[in-house]
C-alpha positions, 0 to 999 in steps of 0.5 A: 382746102380739102379739110374745109370741104370735108368738114362742111360735107360732114356738117351737112350730112349730120344736119340732114340726118337730125330728126325733125320735130313731131310736135309743134306748139301752136301760138298760145294766143290762138283761140281754141277751135270748137272741135278741140274744146275740152270741158274737163279740167284736163284731157287730150283731144284730137281734131280728127282721129284719121289723118295722113300728114298732121293733126291738131291736138289740144292738151288741157292741163290743171298745172304747168310743167314738163310733159311727154307726148308719146306715139305708140304703134298697135303693139304698144311699141314706142314710135316717137316721144317728145318733151313739151313744156306746157302751160296750165289750161289749153295747149294747142299742138300740131302733131306731124305723122307723115313719116309713120306707116299707115296703121293705128297708133295711140298718142299718150300724154304723160308727166315728165316722170311717165305718169299717164295724163291722157291717151287717145287713138289715131289712124294714119291713112295716106 
């Protein structure tokens, strides 16, 4: 019985320590809001450059594939990185930043091989 309780406690501890996703893909059937429309063939656009907890972002791509969304602090240190499988055209995402300190950051979109696709700035203020 003690072993079972120990195993369950360890499982809960490990589950509780797992990192939450920073990026969520928004349902692809949702129409792109005017504030997030991108005229060019590819690009990156935030709904707002100042946020406290989350911000919507449009990633427009000229071909589908695996990409990386990287958040860097003002000194260019990598704070967060997530892989994303994206489609050609508009890809609406939600970026959660509530765990970040109040500061300025850059959000970079790169191909899976780290080739830069787009970059934008973000200010977190709580």
